[in-house]
Each structure stands twice: as structure tokens, then as C-alpha cells.
C-alpha positions in Angstrom: 106.2 114.9 99.4 106.4 110.8 100.2 105.7 110.0 104.4 109.3 108.8 104.2 110.7 111.8 103.2 108.8 112.9 106.2 109.3 110.8 108.7 113.1 111.5 107.6 112.9 114.6 108.7 111.3 114.1 112.4 114.0 112.2 113.0 116.7 114.6 111.6 114.9 116.6 113.7 115.0 114.8 117.5 118.7 114.3 116.3 119.2 117.7 116.1 117.4 118.4 119.5 119.9 115.3 121.2 123.4 118.0 119.7 121.5 120.6 120.7 120.9 119.8 124.5 125.1 120.0 125.1 124.5 123.7 123.8 121.3 125.2 125.5 120.3 126.2 128.8 117.1 125.3 127.9 117.4 121.6 126.0 113.0 121.2 126.8 112.0 124.4 125.4 114.4 123.6 122.2 112.6 120.3 121.9 108.9 121.9 122.1 110.0 124.0 119.1 111.4 121.8 117.3 108.0 119.6 117.3 106.5 122.4 116.4 108.7 122.4 113.6 107.9 119.0 112.5 104.3 119.1 113.1 103.9 122.5 110.7 106.3 120.6 107.9 104.1 117.6 108.2 100.6 119.2 107.8 102.3 121.4 104.8 103.6 118.4 103.6 100.8 115.4 104.0 98.5 114.1 101.3 95.5 116.5 101.3 93.1 113.7 99.6 91.3 110.3 101.5 91.7 107.2 100.3 88.4 104.5 101.0 86.9 101.6 101.0 83.9 99.7 102.9 84.3 96.8 105.1 83.9 94.3 102.1 87.6 94.6 101.6 87.5 92.1 104.7 91.2 93.6 105.8 91.6 93.7 109.5 90.6 97.1 112.0 94.3 97.3 112.7 95.5 97.1 109.2 93.4 100.0 107.8 94.6 102.1 110.4 97.8 101.3 110.0 97.9 101.7 106.3 95.8 104.8 106.8 92.5 104.3 104.6 89.2 105.2 106.0 86.3 102.7 105.7 82.9 102.7 105.4 81.0 98.9 107.2 77.9 97.2 105.7 75.1 96.2 107.5 74.5 92.4 107.7 71.4 90.5 109.1 71.6 87.4 111.7 68.2 86.0 111.9 66.0 89.4 111.3 68.7 91.6 113.9 70.8 94.3 111.8 74.0 95.0 113.2 77.2 96.9 111.4 79.6 95.2 109.6 82.6 97.1 112.2 84.2 94.1 113.3 82.6 94.4 116.9 81.5 90.6 116.9 84.1 87.5 117.2 84.1 86.7 113.5 84.0 82.6 115.5 81.1 83.2 117.1 79.6 84.5 113.9 80.6 81.4 111.7 79.2 79.1 114.8 76.3 80.5 114.5 75.6 79.6 111.0 76.6 76.2 111.5 73.8 75.9 114.1 71.1 77.5 111.6 71.6 81.2 111.8 70.3 82.7 109.1 71.8 85.9 107.6 71.5 88.1 105.2 73.6 91.6 103.8 71.8 95.4 103.3 74.1 97.7 101.3 75.4 101.3 103.1 72.6 103.6 102.1 73.0 106.9 100.1 72.0 108.9 103.4 74.9 107.0 105.0 77.6 107.9 102.0 76.8 111.4 102.0 77.3 111.6 105.8 79.9 109.8 105.5 81.5 111.7 102.4 81.1 115.1 104.2 83.3 114.3 107.1 86.4 114.7 105.0 84.8 117.4 102.5 84.3 119.7 105.0 87.8 119.5 106.5 88.6 120.5 102.5 90.0 117.0 101.8 89.6 115.1 98.6 88.1 111.8 98.4 88.7 109.1 96.0 86.3 106.2 97.2 87.1 102.3 96.1 83.7 100.2 95.6 82.7 96.7 96.0 82.4 94.7 92.9 78.9 96.2 90.8 79.1 92.2 89.8 77.6 91.8 93.7 76.4 94.7 94.4 74.7 97.6 93.8 76.2 99.4 96.3 78.3 101.8 93.5 74.9 103.0 92.4 74.6 104.4 96.4 77.8 106.0 96.6 77.8 107.8 92.9 74.1 109.3 94.0 76.2 111.4 97.4 78.8 111.7 95.1 76.6 113.6 92.5 74.3 115.2 95.8 77.7 116.3 97.5 79.3 118.0 94.0 77.4 121.1 93.9 78.0 121.9 97.9 81.4 121.1 97.3 82.4 122.3 94.4 86.5 123.2 94.8 86.2 119.4 96.2 87.2 116.2 94.2 85.4 113.3 95.2 85.8 109.8 92.9 83.9 107.0 93.1 85.5 103.9 91.0 84.1 100.3 90.9 86.7 97.8 91.9 85.1 95.2 90.0 87.0 93.3 93.1 85.6 91.4 96.6 86.8 90.5 99.5 90.8 90.5 100.3 91.0 91.1 96.1 89.7 94.0 96.9 91.9 94.8 100.2 94.8 94.4 98.0 93.5 96.1 95.6 93.4 98.9 98.0 96.9 97.6 99.4 98.5 99.2 96.3 96.9 102.2 96.1 97.9 103.0 99.6 101.9 102.0 98.5 101.3 104.2 95.5 99.7 107.5 97.8 103.0 107.0 100.1 105.1 107.3 97.1 103.3 110.4 96.4 101.2 110.2 93.5 98.2 112.4 93.0 94.7 111.2 93.7 94.3 111.5 90.1 97.1 109.4 88.8 95.4 106.4 91.6 91.7 107.0 90.2 93.5 106.7 86.4 96.0 103.8 87.4 93.0 101.5 89.0 90.8 102.3 86.1 93.3 101.1 84.1 94.3 97.9 86.3 91.8 96.7 88.1 90.7 93.4 86.0 94.4 92.7 87.1 93.4 91.6 90.0 93.2 87.6 90.3 90.3 86.1 92.6 90.2 82.0 93.0 88.4 80.3 95.6 86.9 77.3 97.0 84.5 76.0 99.3 84.9 72.6 101.2 81.5 73.2 103.2 78.1 72.9 100.4 75.3 74.2 102.7 75.6 77.7 102.3 75.8 77.6 98.5 72.5 75.8 98.7 70.6 78.1 100.4 72.2 81.4 98.4 70.6 79.0 95.3 74.3 79.0 93.8 73.9 75.3 93.9 70.5 72.9 94.0 69.5 70.5 96.1 70.3 67.3 94.4 73.2 68.9 92.8 74.9 69.9 96.3 73.0 66.4 98.2 75.5 64.1 95.5 78.0 67.1 95.8 78.3 67.2 99.6 78.2 62.9 99.8 81.4 62.4 97.1 83.2 64.9 98.5 82.7 67.9 95.7 84.9 71.2 96.7 83.5 73.9 93.6 86.4 76.5 92.7 85.0 79.5 91.3 86.6 83.3 90.9 85.6 86.4 90.0 85.3 87.3 85.8 85.7 90.2 84.1 82.2 92.4 85.1 82.9 91.5 88.6 80.4 88.4 88.4 81.6 85.0 90.8 82.0 82.8 88.0 82.3 78.4 89.1 85.3 77.0 86.9 86.0 73.8 87.9 85.0 70.5 90.3 87.0 69.1 92.4 86.8 65.7 94.2 88.1 66.1 97.7 90.2 69.0 99.9 93.4 68.2 99.0 93.0 68.1 95.1 91.1 71.4 95.6 93.3 72.8 97.4 96.4 72.1 94.6 94.2 73.4 92.1 94.2 76.7 93.4 97.6 77.0 93.2 97.6 75.8 89.8 95.6 78.4 89.1 97.9 81.2 90.5 100.6 79.6 88.9 98.7 79.9 85.4 97.5 83.4 85.8 99.9 85.6 88.0 101.9 87.9 86.5 104.7 86.4 85.3 103.7 82.6 86.6 106.5 81.2 89.2 108.6 84.5 89.1 105.4 86.4 90.5 107.1 89.6 92.9 104.1 91.0 93.8 101.8 90.5 97.5 99.5 87.8 98.2 96.5 88.0 100.3 94.6 84.6 101.4 90.4 85.4 102.8 89.0 82.6 104.9 85.7 82.1 106.8 86.3 80.0 110.3 89.1 77.0 108.1 92.7 78.4 108.8 93.9 75.4 107.9 92.7 75.1 105.0 93.7 78.7 104.0 97.8 78.0 106.1 98.0 74.8 103.3 97.5 77.3 100.4 99.4 79.5 102.0 102.5 77.4 102.4 102.5 75.7 99.2 102.2 79.5 97.2 105.5 80.3 99.7 107.4 77.0 98.5 106.5 77.9 95.2 106.7 80.9 94.4 110.1 82.1 95.4 110.4 85.8 94.6 106.2 86.8 96.0 106.9 89.9 98.1 106.8 88.8 101.7 105.1 86.1 103.5 101.5 85.2 102.2 98.9 87.7 104.2 95.4 86.0 105.5 92.3 87.6 106.6 89.3 86.8 107.8 86.5 86.5 105.3 84.0 89.2 107.3 80.2 88.8 108.4 79.4 91.0 105.0 80.9 88.7 102.2 80.7 85.3 105.3 76.8 85.8 105.4 76.8 85.0 102.2 80.1 81.8 101.4 78.9 80.6 105.2 82.0 78.5 107.0 84.8 76.9 105.1 85.4 78.6 102.1 89.1 80.0 101.3 90.0 82.9 98.6 92.9 83.9 97.3 94.3 86.8 95.6 97.6 88.2 94.1 97.8 90.7 90.3 98.1 89.0 87.5 96.1 88.2 83.5 93.9 90.4 83.2 89.8 89.5 83.8 88.9 91.1 80.1 86.4 88.6 78.2 86.5 86.0 81.0 
């Protein structure tokens, strides 16, 4: 039973209530009975599984709530102090601290945290489909799997499925958005798990950075290459390969050139090219003007796009490694298999 059908039934109940007010001496009691009927219907018809991810999907907390997606936060460390990646710190202040020299790193979710998190759903009789951050970027998948195996004998009647998304940031978020659409259309937990295993490499990631400082600090760019790159205004263009790992693909000179090129990459790799009719997400680390420039070009060229380009923040988890000045583009497209 889809959520749209459930909500339509609720509307129907309210219409019945309005008509009943003219035929009953106790409309309040009538409305109370209708609300009880609706709640019973909703409980009987509701999806019996949880769709879950972690904070590295880089979507706003309000979005997770609106789409009924559960999430568990990573940890990030700034100048030796550990914090939850739970959006409690204003993102701009985080990037300002990095610009001012603060040292940042991340710590993954522990097995114990996963056990506590999954148990909160399993003990309510709910199955769980947890989509995980790419194994090409983190070992957190192993912690989730150990938790799954630990809980299996305690909840033999429940399903706890853990899937490696091979995705990150709002590409991971777009995967979750697509699965939420499928869940809301009435698909089962097994159908969702099978679908994402088959199609996850079709989630395309392209991103660039206009500030090499944090790529140098993280060892992705040598100090010498970073020095000359900064002098020449070199902006690296990267993607995520078939193993879910970051791969540098091109070096563009100047911001305008890399903005044009990232949109060209979408034309080349999106499903159906310029006729792409899916959703498009962007995430950015305190460089909204650059992200908006990319979004404007995409909305101008891709006439069949499903809605406007959605722009999110790169959160404190991913941002601890990219630093400010990164724009990432995500859409469904040609498989990354073998890349």
C-alpha cells in the first residue's frame, strides 16, 4: 500500500466528517472515530521496514525527516576534539575554522554504535535496509556487517540488510532519494536491496576543487605540485570509479574552465545524455556561487531534468577531507564498471 493511497484515504475520511456534521448531533465524536479508523488503517498499511544511511550522504536533517529516512552520524575531530557529524555545528563556522588552520579528521561509526542503532528498530518489529558509505572511502561497512551478524541470532524473524553503496556525499544522498521513491511506491525491502545492488554503479560522481590546500594536507597532491598548481590556478577534476574510490581525471586551468568541463562530463556520462530526465544533486563546501554556476548551466542545457538542481552542503565528515572550495555533481548515468 503506497503512502499516497494512505494519505488519500485520510482526505476521504475528512470529507466524510464534513458531511457527517450535518447528520449527527455529535460531530466531535464522529470526527474522533474517523481519526481512530484512519490511524488503524495507516498502521496496518505502513511499510514494515526502515530505510537507513549515515551522515556521509550529505543531505539536510529536514530532508531525512521529510523522506522518512533514518541516519546515523559519523564522528569528526577538529583540533583534537571529537564531535558528532550531526549538523549541530553551523557548516560555515566549520569551514572558517579550517581556513584559519584548524586540523580536522574523521572517525567512523563503531560496531557498538551500529548495534545500538539497529536494535532500536529491530526490537520494534521493523526490518532494516542500511545503505552504507563506499568501501572505497571508508571501512565503516565492515563495522555495520559485524553488527548485523551479531544481531542476527537475537532477531531471527527480522531482516537486517547492509549494502555497500560505492557512493559518497550527495551521490549517496541521491541513491537514498531514489530508494525512498521506490519504497513509497510500495516496493519491498528485498526489491530495494536487489535493485540498488544491480544499479549502484550507475550513480555518477564528478567534482572539482578550487583550493588545493586541503588536498595537499591530505596527501592527495604533493606540496610541489600543489604549489605550482595554486600559482597556475589549476583545478583538478575527479570522479568516483567502479570500486568506489576517488580518481583524478583532468586538470583544468581556471574556475570557468572546470565549471564548463564538469557540465560537459554530465553530457557525456548521464543516462540519455542531454535528454537526461532524472534528478540532479550538487554538494558544495562553502562555495555556493560556484555550485550555483554549475547548477545554472545544467538547468539551461538539460531541458528534461526532473525538477531543479538540488544544492546541499558538504558536511563536516566529507568536508574534513575536502576542505572548502569543492563542488560535487551527482546524477544517474552510464555504469562506472571497469573505470
